[in-house]
C-alpha positions in Angstrom: -17.0 133.3 -42.1 -17.8 131.2 -39.1 -15.7 128.3 -37.9 -18.4 125.9 -38.8 -18.6 127.3 -42.4 -14.8 127.0 -42.9 -15.0 123.4 -41.5 -17.7 122.4 -44.0 -15.7 123.9 -47.0 -12.6 122.1 -45.9 -14.5 118.8 -45.6 -16.1 119.3 -49.0 -12.7 119.9 -50.6 -11.2 116.9 -49.0 -14.2 114.8 -50.3 -13.7 116.1 -53.8 -10.0 115.1 -53.7 -10.8 111.7 -52.5 -13.5 111.3 -55.1 -11.2 112.4 -57.9 -8.6 109.9 -56.7 -11.2 107.2 -56.7 -12.3 108.0 -60.3 -8.6 107.9 -61.4 -8.0 104.6 -59.7 -11.1 103.1 -61.3 -10.1 104.3 -64.8 -6.7 102.7 -64.4 -7.8 99.5 -62.7 -7.6 96.5 -65.0 -9.3 94.1 -62.5 -12.6 92.5 -63.6 -15.8 94.4 -62.7 -17.3 93.4 -59.4 -20.3 91.1 -59.4 -22.6 93.8 -58.3 -22.7 95.2 -61.9 -25.6 94.2 -64.1 -24.6 91.2 -66.3 -24.6 91.9 -70.0 -27.2 89.3 -70.8 -29.7 90.8 -68.3 -32.5 92.9 -69.9 -31.4 96.5 -70.1 -34.1 99.2 -70.5 -33.3 101.6 -73.3 -32.5 105.2 -72.5 -35.1 106.2 -75.1 -37.4 104.0 -77.3 -35.6 101.9 -79.9 -32.1 101.6 -78.4 -31.4 98.4 -76.7 -28.4 96.1 -76.0 -30.5 93.2 -77.3 -29.0 92.1 -80.6 -25.6 93.4 -79.6 -24.5 91.8 -76.3 -27.7 90.2 -75.3 -30.1 87.9 -77.2 -32.9 89.3 -79.3 -36.3 89.0 -77.5 -39.2 87.6 -79.6 -42.8 87.4 -78.3 -45.1 84.8 -79.8 -48.7 85.2 -78.7 -51.0 82.1 -78.7 -54.2 83.6 -80.0 -57.2 83.1 -77.7 -55.3 81.2 -75.0 -56.8 81.7 -71.5 -59.3 84.3 -72.6 -61.1 83.8 -69.3 -58.2 85.5 -67.6 -58.5 88.8 -69.4 -58.1 91.8 -67.1 -61.2 94.1 -66.5 -60.3 96.4 -69.4 -60.6 93.5 -71.8 -63.5 91.8 -70.1 -65.6 92.3 -73.2 -63.3 89.8 -75.0 -63.6 86.9 -72.6 -66.1 85.2 -74.9 -63.8 85.5 -77.9 -62.5 81.9 -77.7 -61.6 81.6 -81.4 -62.7 79.6 -84.4 -63.5 75.9 -84.5 -64.5 73.4 -87.2 -64.8 69.6 -87.5 -63.8 69.2 -83.9 -60.6 71.3 -84.3 -60.2 74.2 -81.9 -58.2 77.3 -83.0 -56.5 77.7 -79.7 -55.1 74.2 -79.9 -53.7 74.8 -83.4 -52.3 78.2 -82.4 -50.5 76.7 -79.3 -49.0 73.8 -81.3 -47.5 76.1 -83.9 -46.4 78.7 -81.4 -44.5 76.2 -79.3 -42.9 74.6 -82.3 -41.8 78.0 -83.6 -40.4 79.0 -80.2 -38.3 75.8 -80.1 -36.8 76.6 -83.5 -36.0 80.2 -82.5 -34.4 79.1 -79.2 -32.1 76.9 -81.2 -30.7 80.2 -82.7 -30.2 81.7 -79.2 -33.3 83.9 -79.4 -35.0 84.8 -76.1 -38.6 83.7 -76.8 -41.5 84.6 -74.6 -44.8 82.7 -75.2 -47.7 84.9 -74.4 -51.4 84.0 -73.8 -54.2 86.2 -74.9 -53.4 88.7 -72.1 -50.3 90.7 -72.8 -48.3 92.3 -69.9 -48.6 96.1 -69.8 -46.3 97.8 -72.3 -44.6 94.6 -73.1 -41.3 95.3 -74.9 -39.7 93.0 -77.5 -37.8 93.1 -80.7 -40.6 91.3 -82.6 -44.1 90.4 -81.6 -46.2 87.9 -83.7 -49.8 87.1 -82.7 -50.6 83.6 -84.1 -54.2 82.8 -85.1 -56.3 80.6 -87.4 -59.4 82.0 -89.0 -63.0 81.0 -89.7 -65.2 82.1 -92.6 -66.0 81.5 -96.2 -62.5 82.0 -97.6 -59.2 80.2 -97.5 -55.5 81.1 -97.3 -53.3 83.0 -94.9 -53.0 86.7 -94.2 -50.6 88.9 -92.3 -51.1 92.4 -91.1 -49.1 95.1 -89.2 -50.8 97.6 -86.9 -52.7 100.6 -88.3 -49.9 103.0 -87.4 -47.1 100.7 -88.4 -43.5 101.6 -88.0 -41.1 100.7 -90.8 -40.0 97.8 -88.6 -43.5 96.4 -88.2 -44.1 96.7 -92.0 -40.9 94.8 -92.7 -41.7 92.1 -90.2 -45.1 91.6 -91.8 -43.7 91.5 -95.3 -41.1 88.9 -94.4 -43.7 86.8 -92.6 -45.9 87.0 -95.7 -43.0 86.0 -97.9 -41.8 83.1 -95.9 -45.2 81.7 -94.8 -46.3 81.4 -98.4 -42.9 79.9 -99.5 -42.7 77.3 -96.8 -46.3 76.3 -96.5 -47.3 76.6 -100.2 -50.6 78.1 -99.1 -52.4 80.9 -101.0 -52.5 84.3 -99.6 -55.9 85.8 -98.9 -55.2 89.3 -100.3 -58.7 90.6 -99.5 -58.9 89.1 -96.0 -57.1 91.6 -93.9 -59.8 93.4 -91.8 -60.2 96.6 -89.9 -60.0 94.6 -86.7 -56.8 92.9 -87.7 -55.1 96.2 -88.2 -56.5 97.5 -84.9 -55.8 94.3 -83.0 -56.2 94.9 -79.2 -52.7 93.7 -78.3 -51.0 96.3 -80.5 -49.9 99.2 -78.5 -51.8 102.5 -78.1 -55.3 101.5 -77.0 -55.1 99.3 -74.0 -52.8 99.1 -71.0 -52.4 95.3 -71.5 -50.7 95.6 -74.8 -47.2 95.7 -76.4 -45.2 98.9 -76.4 -45.9 101.0 -79.4 -42.2 100.7 -80.4 -42.4 96.9 -80.5 -42.3 95.7 -84.2 -45.5 93.7 -84.5 -47.7 91.6 -86.8 -50.8 89.4 -86.6 -50.8 86.2 -88.6 -53.9 84.2 -89.6 -52.4 80.9 -90.6 -55.4 79.7 -92.6 -59.1 79.0 -92.3 -60.2 76.2 -90.0 -63.5 76.3 -91.9 -61.7 75.4 -95.1 -61.1 71.6 -95.3 -57.7 72.0 -97.1 -56.4 74.7 -94.7 -57.6 72.8 -91.7 -56.0 69.5 -92.9 -52.7 71.2 -93.4 -52.6 73.0 -90.1 -53.6 69.9 -88.2 -51.2 67.6 -90.0 -48.2 69.9 -90.5 -47.9 72.4 -87.6 -44.1 72.1 -87.9 -44.2 73.6 -91.4 -46.3 76.6 -90.2 -43.8 77.0 -87.3 -40.8 76.8 -89.7 -42.4 79.6 -91.8 -42.9 81.8 -88.8 -39.4 81.2 -87.5 -37.9 81.8 -90.9 -39.7 85.1 -91.2 -38.7 86.3 -87.8 -35.1 85.3 -88.3 -34.9 87.1 -91.6 -36.3 90.2 -89.9 -33.8 90.1 -87.0 -30.9 89.6 -89.5 -31.8 92.9 -91.1 -32.6 94.7 -87.9 -30.2 97.4 -86.7 -30.5 97.5 -82.9 -29.0 101.0 -82.9 -31.6 102.5 -85.2 -34.4 104.1 -83.1 -36.3 105.5 -86.0 -37.3 102.1 -87.4 -39.5 101.3 -84.5 -41.3 104.7 -84.1 -44.9 104.7 -85.6 -45.5 107.6 -88.1 -47.7 110.5 -87.3 -51.0 110.6 -89.2 -51.2 113.0 -92.2 -54.1 114.4 -94.1 -54.3 113.7 -97.8 -56.8 114.4 -100.5 -57.6 112.3 -103.6 -55.6 113.3 -106.7 -58.4 112.8 -109.1 -62.2 112.4 -109.3 -62.2 108.6 -109.0 -59.4 107.2 -106.9 -59.7 103.4 -106.1 -59.4 102.1 -102.6 -58.0 98.6 -102.5 -58.3 96.1 -99.7 -54.5 95.5 -99.7 -51.4 97.3 -101.2 -51.6 95.4 -104.5 -53.6 96.0 -107.6 -54.7 92.3 -107.4 -56.7 93.0 -104.3 -60.4 94.0 -104.4 -61.3 97.6 -105.0 -63.7 98.4 -102.1 -64.8 101.8 -103.4 -63.7 105.0 -105.0 -63.0 108.2 -103.1 -64.3 111.7 -104.2 -62.2 114.9 -104.3 -64.1 116.1 -101.2 -63.3 113.0 -99.1 -60.8 113.5 -96.3 -58.1 110.8 -96.2 -56.2 110.3 -92.9 -53.0 108.5 -93.9 -51.6 106.3 -91.1 -48.6 104.9 -93.0 -47.0 104.2 -96.3 -45.9 101.0 -98.1 -44.0 102.0 -101.2 -46.5 103.7 -103.5 -49.5 102.9 -101.3 -51.0 104.7 -98.3 -53.0 103.1 -95.5 -55.9 105.5 -95.1 -59.0 106.0 -93.1 -61.7 107.7 -95.1 -64.1 110.3 -93.8 -67.1 111.1 -96.0 -67.4 108.0 -98.1 -67.7 105.5 -95.4 -71.3 104.5 -96.2 -69.9 103.2 -99.5 -67.0 101.5 -97.8 -69.1 99.8 -95.1 -67.3 96.7 -93.9 -69.6 95.9 -91.1 -73.4 96.8 -91.5 -73.7 97.2 -87.8 -71.5 100.2 -87.7 -72.9 103.7 -87.7 -72.5 105.7 -90.9 -70.5 108.4 -89.2 -67.6 106.2 -88.2 -64.3 106.0 -90.0 -63.7 103.6 -92.9 -60.5 101.9 -93.9 -58.8 101.0 -97.1 -55.6 101.3 -99.0 -54.9 104.1 -101.5 -52.4 104.0 -104.3 -50.5 107.2 -105.1 -50.9 106.8 -108.9 
């Protein structure tokens, strides 16, 4: 071996001894960590989706989206939504109601040491949070509130939606519009998976329609009592976070779609996972059902074959997918 080779080996061995000594010294050193280490309260990216120090040694992060706020600032991929400025009735603008409630809910959550981010209509790419609630008010011929998780909803998203439904009804005293959850609500653009400017798919999410501005009673309540709507949202989010296990990665992973077939000749498709909701149609044994999630004894399904009888929007082509909720018995 050449002299240069022996010199390199010797230098390497010396470095290994020095390194080992440094590791031993560090392990036995009781002095405080130097300031160059990342503070515990700083955001820490999970090594894989679902694991985070938030909720353990850092505050939970909650995102409240003010529906339709600054729609003129949508990025190019969402340019088609720039005219979607929200509902209005009797001089009341939806975005003003949404903002008043969101700001009040944020203040309540911050009192509980929650890290709250108020988002406009544009969501930062792959935005990560421990809960995301998009706050809206509706327009139409109905009344009441409605809450929906994404189509491919993780168990955490379903639980967040369920607790928001429960607390919103209890605090506000409003009726729930069981038949009002639409295909577009379930496929809301800010839910992850379709657009770059959207939340991460592992962020527990729900969209809330607080009431109908076109209904005089709903509108009067939202204008006069935004603090009660805010309290309902804050209570639902806090109840969700109290149950949330920050070390459970499986709760935030959306399920994979599965193919199912009707169990009988005439299986009802409901608008919501309750027998009190409207039966939109009945599926046939030959209809293909793509199940995107399960809620107890109910499946969220898209139906191929019977869509002409499930038509939710007459402008859609008959060969597109339909959507409804299927009970298992």
